[in-house]
C-alpha positions, -999 to +999 in steps of 0.1 A: +000+000+000+015+034-010+021+058+018+014+095+013+043+118+015+022+140+038+021+111+064+059+108+063+067+144+062+037+165+077+054+198+067+055+190+030+024+210+023+042+242+035+072+237+012+056+255-017+046+284+005+082+287+019+102+281-012+078+288-041+083+252-053+063+221-050+081+191-034+087+175-068+101+207-083+122+214-052+136+179-053+144+182-091+162+216-085+181+202-056+194+173-076+203+197-106+223+220-082+248+191-077+251+182-115+275+211-125+299+202-096+300+165-107+304+175-144+332+199-135+350+170-118+349+152-152+323+126-143+306+111-174+270+124-181+255+088-177+271+085-144+260+119-132+224+110-143+223+077-125+240+091-093+215+119-091+186+094-094+174+098-130+163+066-146+180+074-179+207+097-191+181+110-216+158+122-188+187+139-171+199+156-203+164+170-210+160+184-175+196+198-175+190+215-209+158+230-196+175+245-165+209+255-179+202+262-215+226+236-229+232+198-227+256+185-200+282+176-227+281+211-241+285+224-205+316+202-200+331+212-234+326+249-226+342+244-192+373+227-207+376+255-233+374+282-205+401+264-185+422+261-216+418+298-224+430+308-188 
């Protein structure tokens, strides 16, 4: 029998009032905040996707593109280019 998140975490209903995000949006944003750090460290896109809890690299890439305006591999390439220029 599925258990409601509100039973496990009674304050979940106030999260959107406090942060402006629903729980799902907050969780997705929290996971994405870790992605650039992992990509900066040279981790593979597929590894980052799975480590952050995405079921597929494709799902992660789509969410990353929506949030950051480019794919994770383009992000990594730009990072390498900026390090090379410095």
